[in-house]
N, C-alpha and C positions, 0 to 999 in steps of 0.2 A: 514565406508570404502568408500572412494570417487570412487574407481573402476579404469579399466585399463587406460592408457593413461595419459598425462600430460595434465595442463591446470589448468583455475581458473575460478571463475564467471565471466561472461559476454563472454567468448571466444566464444560461438556457434555462437554471433553475426557477429562475425569479421573473419570468414572461411568459405569457401563454404559448402554446406550440403557433407557428405559422401556419397560416392557410396555404394549400398549394393552388394553383392557378386551374382555372377550368380545365385547360388544354394539357396540363401534366400528364405525364404517363404515369401508371399504376407504380409509385415508387413509395414504400412507406418509411417511416423513420426508423422501425424496426430493422428494415432490410438494409438503410445506409450504416447504423450501428454495428449489423454484423458483418459488415463487409470492411468497417473501418479497423474493428477488430482484428479479423484476420490480416489486414495490410500492417496493422501494427505488430502482430505476433511475427509477421515474415521479416519486416525490414526496420521495425522502430521506429518512434516518435517524430526524429528529424526527418524521416523521409515521406510522412502523410504530409500531403496538401490535397486542398479541394479538388484541383484539376485531376490529379492521380486516382484519387477516389470517384470521380464521377466516371473515369475511363474505365475502371474495375468494374462498376455498375452499368456500364454500356449506356452512358447517358452525358448530357452535356452539365457543365458546372452551374450554367444559368439556373437550369432545373433542381440541381442539388442544393442552390440557394433558396428556393422555393421552401426548402424543408429545414433547414439550418442556415445560419446566417454568417458563421464563423468558423475556422478550424479548432476554436475555443471550444465551442459548442460540441463538436465531433468529439475532442477530447474527453470532456466531462461526461457525455454519454457513453462513452467507451468504459471509462473507468467506474462508472455505475454499473454497467453492463454486467462487467465480469464478476462483481461482488455479490451477483444473484447466486453463484456456485458456493460462495460459503454457508455451512450449513448452519442453521440456528437450532442450538441443542433444545429439545422438547422440556417440557415443564414437567418433569417425573418424580421432582422431589430430592433428585440427587445433590451431591455435595456440591458448591458454588464452585471449588476449584475445578472438578470434573469439566463444568459447564464451560468456564472462563478456557480451560486448556482446549477443550475442542473448537471453540470458535476462533481462537487465536492460532489455533495450529491450523485451521481451514482457510483462514486469511493468509498465512505465509505460504500455504500451498496453491493458491490462487495466484499469488504475487509472483511464484516462481515458474507457475505455467504463462505468464505474460510478463517477461522479464521487463518490459518497458514501463509497467505501471509504477514501480514502487519510487523511480525518479521524480514521477507527476502527483506525487500526494501531498504536495503543497499546495495544491489549489483547494479552493472552496469545495467541501465534501457535501452536496446538498441534496443529493441524488436518493430516491426510494429504498433503493437496495443497500445503500451506505448506512442511511439513516435508521433503518430498521435493526441493522447489525451494532450501531453503536448504542442504541436504545435499550437494546437486549444486554449490552457490557454492561452500561450504566445502571439499567435495573438489577442486573445480578450483585453488582458489588454493593448496590445499596441494600440488598436481601442479606447481603454477609455482612452489614452491620458498618459498612464505611461511610463516614459522613464527610462533609467539606470542611477544609478545603483539601483533605485526604482523597475525597471521592474523584476529583479532577485531576490531584496528582497521580493516584493510582492507575486512571483509566489513560493518561497521557504517556504513563511510564509504559504501559503493555502496549500502546499503539507506537510508541517511536520505538520500541524494542523490537517489534515485529516487521516494522519499516524497515529500520538500520539493519536489520541482520538479511533480510531478503534482498536489499541494494547490495550489500557487500558479498554476498554469496553469487548473484546474479550478474556482477561485476567481475568477479573473480574466476567464474567458471564459464564466463563468454568465451567464444571462440577468440583465438589469438592472446589472449589473457594467462593462457597457462605458461606462456615463454617468460612472460615480466613476473610471474609469481617464482619461477623457477631462479629469474635474475637477483630479484629480492631476496631470497634464501641463500645466494650464494656472497651477496653482499654482507647479510648478517654474521654468516659464517666468516668472511674475511675480516670484518670489523668487530670480532666477538670481545677483542679487550675493552671497546670501546660500549659495547651493548650486550653484555655477557648473559642477562636475562633473556632479552630477544632472542638471542643466537640459540639458547637453550631450549625455551619455552614459548617463543612468539609463535602467534598466527599462522606466519608464514614457513614456520620448521620443516612443516611436512602438511602433505594434502590431509587436511582435517576431515573428520566425520560430523560435516554442518549439521545434520538431525540431530545426533546426541548432544554436541554443544547447545543448539538451540533449545531442546528440553531442558538441559541443565539451567541454561540460564533463565528459562521461563520458571524453572520450579523455583530459585531464588528469589525471583519476583513475587510470586504468590506468597513465598515464605515469608517474605517482610510485608506484604499487604495482610496476612491471616495475623502476624505478632500484633499487628498493632490493632486489629479488631478485637483479640483475645484479651489484651491487656487495658484496652479503653483509653490508654495514654495516648495524647497526642506529640509525635515527634516535635524536638525543639527547632523553632526554625533558625537559620543560620546566624543571626546577628544575635539570638539568644545565646547561642552556643559559645559564642567569641566573646562574652563578658566575663 
């Protein structure tokens, strides 16, 4: 249940904060978001309701609605709040690759610390913490010599990589999923004649080193971006390459 009021994901960033009624107890938006993040960390997004959040705050749902209109508001604010922990590298004249690596690695660490978050990143991300880090990523790529249409492609590629990798890791390392992983490995081995490469080298062959795999993949992405800026040549569009 979403709760009272109309609206959708992202609306909280497009309207002014609601004023609390005079009789409202001293409950701030920051306090609500802090408790929402704690609830999400403990139980996941499916268990978040306005009623349960109000109970944790020791107040009533009506009081909560004075501050936030919907569950979507809570999720949007909670997502932006956790991004405050993603460090923005300083402008120390270092290489752009090091800056992007620091940002993306910090982003991944935050997503893994809050496993519910990666699955919600399809929502409109218009909060100040997210926008500040997106601005840094785009600005760093521009300084490296990346121009459109490759700028958007590079930023999307990096974003999608960190989101996808964090979502996969959070899913496969969650409690109760280890047995599923073992069953999948056994299936690969049992059908190795049909899936020989997956049986020998697939991602579920053994418990992988997630950190190393992520770092290697990120390096490959950055290698491609750097190669494009070094040559100054625009990669062919798919339709051009097929002619």
